[in-house]
One Martini backbone bead per residue (centre of mass of N, CA, C, O) as a GRO file, in nm:
protein
  256
    1MET     BB    1   7.825   6.889  12.637
    2ALA     BB    2   8.077   6.939  12.468
    3ARG     BB    3   8.262   7.022  12.704
    4LEU     BB    4   8.241   6.759  12.860
    5ARG     BB    5   8.350   6.574  12.636
    6ARG     BB    6   8.625   6.719  12.605
    7ALA     BB    7   8.684   6.645  12.923
    8GLY     BB    8   8.587   6.324  12.939
    9VAL     BB    9   8.281   6.322  12.980
   10GLU     BB   10   8.016   6.131  13.009
   11VAL     BB   11   7.726   6.169  12.786
   12VAL     BB   12   7.371   6.131  12.835
   13ALA     BB   13   7.097   6.165  12.630
   14GLY     BB   14   6.743   6.137  12.677
   15VAL     BB   15   6.663   6.073  12.964
   16LEU     BB   16   6.342   6.058  13.006
   17GLU     BB   17   6.227   6.281  12.814
   18GLN     BB   18   5.918   6.240  12.788
   19ALA     BB   19   5.856   6.242  13.093
   20ALA     BB   20   5.974   6.526  13.143
   21ARG     BB   21   5.796   6.682  12.945
   22ARG     BB   22   5.528   6.606  13.080
   23LEU     BB   23   5.588   6.710  13.367
   24ASN     BB   24   5.672   7.016  13.233
   25ALA     BB   25   5.448   7.127  13.041
   26PRO     BB   26   5.323   7.376  13.182
   27PHE     BB   27   5.586   7.538  13.213
   28TRP     BB   28   5.676   7.535  12.917
   29LYS     BB   29   5.429   7.682  12.797
   30ALA     BB   30   5.432   7.936  12.976
   31MET     BB   31   5.724   8.030  12.891
   32ARG     BB   32   5.689   8.023  12.570
   33PHE     BB   33   5.355   8.131  12.537
   34ARG     BB   34   5.184   8.250  12.773
   35MET     BB   35   5.033   7.968  12.838
   36PRO     BB   36   4.829   7.733  12.933
   37LEU     BB   37   4.767   7.419  13.004
   38VAL     BB   38   4.507   7.227  12.839
   39VAL     BB   39   4.250   7.025  12.989
   40ALA     BB   40   4.005   6.788  12.896
   41LYS     BB   41   3.728   6.687  13.104
   42VAL     BB   42   3.520   6.386  13.075
   43GLY     BB   43   3.191   6.256  13.147
   44GLN     BB   44   3.063   5.961  12.981
   45SER     BB   45   2.906   5.783  12.771
   46LEU     BB   46   2.946   5.567  12.511
   47ASP     BB   47   2.749   5.779  12.336
   48GLY     BB   48   2.841   6.084  12.439
   49LYS     BB   49   2.690   6.150  12.712
   50ILE     BB   50   2.631   6.400  12.994
   51ALA     BB   51   2.312   6.362  12.975
   52THR     BB   52   1.997   6.384  12.988
   53ALA     BB   53   1.715   6.532  12.862
   54HIS     BB   54   1.657   6.623  13.185
   55GLY     BB   55   1.968   6.671  13.317
   56GLU     BB   56   2.084   6.408  13.415
   57SER     BB   57   2.435   6.334  13.571
   58ARG     BB   58   2.393   6.177  13.848
   59TRP     BB   59   2.595   5.920  13.781
   60ILE     BB   60   2.784   5.817  13.517
   61THR     BB   61   3.023   5.763  13.679
   62SER     BB   62   3.233   5.624  13.892
   63PRO     BB   63   3.396   5.645  14.187
   64ALA     BB   64   3.675   5.580  14.064
   65ALA     BB   65   3.668   5.803  13.848
   66ARG     BB   66   3.625   6.041  14.048
   67ARG     BB   67   3.890   6.007  14.200
   68LEU     BB   68   4.071   6.060  13.954
   69ALA     BB   69   3.956   6.341  13.890
   70HIS     BB   70   4.067   6.468  14.155
   71ARG     BB   71   4.360   6.435  14.074
   72TRP     BB   72   4.344   6.628  13.837
   73ARG     BB   73   4.263   6.872  14.002
   74SER     BB   74   4.520   6.881  14.191
   75ARG     BB   75   4.715   6.960  13.934
   76ALA     BB   76   4.564   7.216  13.895
   77ASP     BB   77   4.527   7.571  13.885
   78ALA     BB   78   4.251   7.534  13.714
   79ILE     BB   79   3.891   7.544  13.693
   80LEU     BB   80   3.673   7.509  13.405
   81ILE     BB   81   3.343   7.647  13.350
   82GLY     BB   82   3.016   7.671  13.276
   83VAL     BB   83   2.712   7.802  13.361
   84ASN     BB   84   2.541   7.547  13.295
   85THR     BB   85   2.678   7.373  13.511
   86VAL     BB   86   2.590   7.540  13.749
   87LEU     BB   87   2.278   7.522  13.697
   88ARG     BB   88   2.263   7.203  13.683
   89ASP     BB   89   2.488   7.096  13.924
   90ASP     BB   90   2.618   7.264  14.148
   91PRO     BB   91   2.925   7.276  14.204
   92LEU     BB   92   3.210   7.298  14.409
   93LEU     BB   93   3.514   7.266  14.295
   94THR     BB   94   3.672   7.053  14.457
   95VAL     BB   95   3.915   6.876  14.642
   96ARG     BB   96   3.875   6.520  14.695
   97GLY     BB   97   4.067   6.262  14.859
   98VAL     BB   98   4.319   6.455  14.805
   99PRO     BB   99   4.579   6.628  14.791
  100ARG     BB  100   4.621   6.990  14.843
  101ARG     BB  101   4.643   7.319  14.771
  102ALA     BB  102   4.616   7.601  14.918
  103GLY     BB  103   4.385   7.787  14.719
  104TRP     BB  104   4.359   7.535  14.532
  105PRO     BB  105   4.198   7.572  14.268
  106LEU     BB  106   4.095   7.784  14.053
  107LYS     BB  107   3.776   7.923  13.983
  108VAL     BB  108   3.622   7.912  13.654
  109ILE     BB  109   3.360   8.113  13.507
  110VAL     BB  110   3.170   8.099  13.214
  111ASP     BB  111   2.965   8.416  13.187
  112SER     BB  112   2.833   8.622  12.974
  113ARG     BB  113   2.542   8.708  13.150
  114LEU     BB  114   2.551   8.667  13.454
  115ARG     BB  115   2.394   8.378  13.591
  116THR     BB  116   2.521   8.336  13.852
  117PRO     BB  117   2.447   8.237  14.151
  118LEU     BB  118   2.495   8.347  14.474
  119ARG     BB  119   2.420   8.036  14.582
  120ALA     BB  120   2.645   7.893  14.481
  121ARG     BB  121   2.856   7.647  14.593
  122CYS     BB  122   3.130   7.771  14.473
  123LEU     BB  123   3.073   8.039  14.677
  124SER     BB  124   3.112   7.894  14.928
  125ALA     BB  125   3.266   7.784  15.223
  126GLN     BB  126   3.304   7.489  15.104
  127SER     BB  127   3.466   7.670  14.866
  128PRO     BB  128   3.763   7.840  14.930
  129ALA     BB  129   3.854   7.898  14.669
  130PRO     BB  130   3.890   8.106  14.430
  131THR     BB  131   3.679   8.317  14.214
  132LEU     BB  132   3.623   8.344  13.854
  133ILE     BB  133   3.422   8.563  13.649
  134ALA     BB  134   3.362   8.541  13.310
  135THR     BB  135   3.255   8.823  13.112
  136THR     BB  136   3.058   9.068  12.891
  137VAL     BB  137   2.951   9.232  13.133
  138ARG     BB  138   2.851   9.470  13.337
  139ALA     BB  139   2.806   9.432  13.674
  140GLY     BB  140   2.780   9.648  13.880
  141ARG     BB  141   2.610   9.558  14.154
  142LYS     BB  142   2.707   9.259  14.138
  143ARG     BB  143   3.005   9.285  14.207
  144GLU     BB  144   2.971   9.326  14.516
  145ALA     BB  145   2.814   9.066  14.571
  146PHE     BB  146   3.041   8.877  14.473
  147LYS     BB  147   3.263   8.983  14.658
  148GLN     BB  148   3.119   8.886  14.923
  149GLN     BB  149   3.156   8.579  14.800
  150GLY     BB  150   3.464   8.578  14.670
  151ALA     BB  151   3.422   8.706  14.379
  152GLU     BB  152   3.552   8.769  14.061
  153ILE     BB  153   3.519   9.011  13.803
  154LEU     BB  154   3.562   8.953  13.441
  155ALA     BB  155   3.554   9.183  13.184
  156LEU     BB  156   3.498   9.108  12.836
  157PRO     BB  157   3.518   9.128  12.519
  158PRO     BB  158   3.342   8.999  12.281
  159ARG     BB  159   3.319   8.680  12.091
  160ARG     BB  160   3.052   8.621  11.936
  161GLY     BB  161   2.904   8.673  12.232
  162ARG     BB  162   3.158   8.565  12.386
  163VAL     BB  163   3.397   8.450  12.570
  164PRO     BB  164   3.737   8.492  12.531
  165LEU     BB  165   3.941   8.226  12.583
  166ARG     BB  166   4.225   8.314  12.500
  167ARG     BB  167   4.234   8.571  12.669
  168LEU     BB  168   4.178   8.435  12.936
  169CYS     BB  169   4.435   8.256  12.936
  170ARG     BB  170   4.637   8.488  12.933
  171LEU     BB  171   4.543   8.608  13.205
  172LEU     BB  172   4.603   8.354  13.370
  173ALA     BB  173   4.908   8.344  13.315
  174ARG     BB  174   4.961   8.619  13.468
  175ARG     BB  175   4.859   8.447  13.740
  176ASP     BB  176   5.021   8.166  13.735
  177VAL     BB  177   4.860   7.991  13.532
  178GLN     BB  178   4.967   7.669  13.392
  179SER     BB  179   4.685   7.510  13.446
  180VAL     BB  180   4.386   7.375  13.279
  181LEU     BB  181   4.063   7.244  13.373
  182ILE     BB  182   3.813   7.126  13.171
  183GLU     BB  183   3.453   7.046  13.271
  184GLY     BB  184   3.262   7.228  13.121
  185GLY     BB  185   3.063   7.211  12.887
  186GLY     BB  186   3.007   7.158  12.554
  187GLU     BB  187   3.042   7.463  12.468
  188VAL     BB  188   3.308   7.530  12.603
  189LEU     BB  189   3.466   7.302  12.471
  190ALA     BB  190   3.413   7.387  12.179
  191GLY     BB  191   3.545   7.668  12.209
  192ALA     BB  192   3.830   7.563  12.281
  193PHE     BB  193   3.870   7.408  12.017
  194ALA     BB  194   3.818   7.644  11.819
  195GLU     BB  195   4.079   7.800  11.964
  196ARG     BB  196   4.309   7.594  12.016
  197LEU     BB  197   4.359   7.515  12.348
  198VAL     BB  198   4.368   7.214  12.356
  199ASP     BB  199   4.609   6.958  12.448
  200ARG     BB  200   4.429   6.760  12.629
  201ILE     BB  201   4.261   6.447  12.705
  202VAL     BB  202   3.997   6.329  12.946
  203PHE     BB  203   3.804   6.033  12.922
  204PHE     BB  204   3.517   5.915  13.085
  205VAL     BB  205   3.380   5.589  13.017
  206ALA     BB  206   3.069   5.458  13.038
  207PRO     BB  207   2.871   5.149  13.051
  208LEU     BB  208   2.642   5.339  12.886
  209LEU     BB  209   2.316   5.417  12.739
  210ILE     BB  210   2.119   5.703  12.661
  211GLY     BB  211   2.044   5.876  12.437
  212GLY     BB  212   1.901   6.101  12.245
  213ARG     BB  213   1.867   6.405  12.085
  214LEU     BB  214   1.844   6.584  12.372
  215SER     BB  215   2.105   6.476  12.463
  216PRO     BB  216   2.390   6.580  12.572
  217GLY     BB  217   2.705   6.627  12.460
  218SER     BB  218   3.046   6.672  12.497
  219LEU     BB  219   3.011   6.823  12.210
  220GLY     BB  220   2.948   7.111  12.069
  221GLY     BB  221   2.854   7.306  11.836
  222ALA     BB  222   2.911   7.261  11.490
  223GLY     BB  223   3.148   7.123  11.395
  224ALA     BB  224   3.259   6.924  11.153
  225SER     BB  225   3.215   6.929  10.801
  226ARG     BB  226   3.481   6.754  10.780
  227LEU     BB  227   3.709   6.510  10.832
  228ALA     BB  228   3.958   6.696  10.770
  229HIS     BB  229   3.855   6.889  11.028
  230ALA     BB  230   3.918   6.700  11.236
  231ILE     BB  231   4.012   6.601  11.544
  232ARG     BB  232   4.299   6.459  11.662
  233LEU     BB  233   4.460   6.172  11.821
  234ALA     BB  234   4.746   6.119  12.030
  235ASP     BB  235   4.890   5.908  12.240
  236LEU     BB  236   4.693   5.682  12.319
  237THR     BB  237   4.520   5.589  12.624
  238VAL     BB  238   4.392   5.295  12.808
  239GLU     BB  239   4.199   5.272  13.117
  240LYS     BB  240   4.090   5.096  13.384
  241VAL     BB  241   3.812   5.232  13.595
  242GLY     BB  242   3.667   5.018  13.700
  243PRO     BB  243   3.400   5.018  13.473
  244ASP     BB  244   3.571   5.222  13.331
  245LEU     BB  245   3.717   5.450  13.095
  246CYS     BB  246   4.043   5.594  13.035
  247VAL     BB  247   4.100   5.856  12.801
  248GLU     BB  248   4.419   5.952  12.673
  249ALA     BB  249   4.537   6.256  12.493
  250ARG     BB  250   4.662   6.420  12.220
  251VAL     BB  251   4.613   6.712  12.045
  252VAL     BB  252   4.528   6.738  11.686
  253TYR     BB  253   4.528   6.978  11.452
  254PRO     BB  254   4.432   7.095  11.175
  255ARG     BB  255   4.497   7.244  10.908
  256ARG     BB  256   4.411   7.564  10.794
   0.00000   0.00000   0.00000
C-alpha cells in the first residue's frame, strides 16, 4: 500500500473489512491455526431444553427455523454429533431444501464406546456423504462392518474416558475440513466448550416451555462453578425466523 501511495495511487483500506473477515473466517483459521472454525448449532425451547424428559425432540423448532438450519449445514465442511443424538433421533445428517456440494458435508459421529447402530439412517444410502466415527476403542470386527456401510472408524486415545475433541478437530483440518457445525447433543457441546473449540454459536429458540429436571438442556457437563468462569457472547444478533428466534454470536472464553 505504501508503494502504491508513493506512486500517487489513492489507496483506501478497511473497505468492508469485517464482512470480509467473517466471509473468510474458516479459511483464515485453518491457515493460521491448522484448526477448523467451529460453530455450535442448537434448537431449544425458551427454557433451554432440547428434548422432553421422555426423549421427544421432534420438533421443538419451526419449519422456517429448520430450513435456515439446513442453510447452515450447506456452508459447513463437516457436521458433528454425539452418539446419543444418533440413538435418540436417528438423523440423516443431510442437507435438504438448499443447494449443496456433492459429497459434503462430512458426517462425524463422536462415539467413545462405538454404540452407533449399523442400521443408523446416517449410514444408509439416503445419506450419501461420507461418515467418520471417532471412538476410543479398537473396532475389531466392527470396523469391516462399518466399512461396508461406507463409514470410516477413527480410534483415538481417550481424554478422561472420552474422544479428545481438539485432537479430532486437528485431524479434520488435515483432511481439508475448514468448518465444523456441531449439532449436539448437550454433552458433546459441553465437551467442545470445555476444550475451547467453539468459535460461534447459532441458537434457534422456540417459544415454548418444556420444563422438568430430567429434560436435557442444550449444555451438559459440569458447567461454570462461578460467574467469572462463564462463557460470554459478543457481537450478538437476534433474528425472527417464523415463530422462533435465531440468536447468533461470537464466543468469548474467560481468562484461564
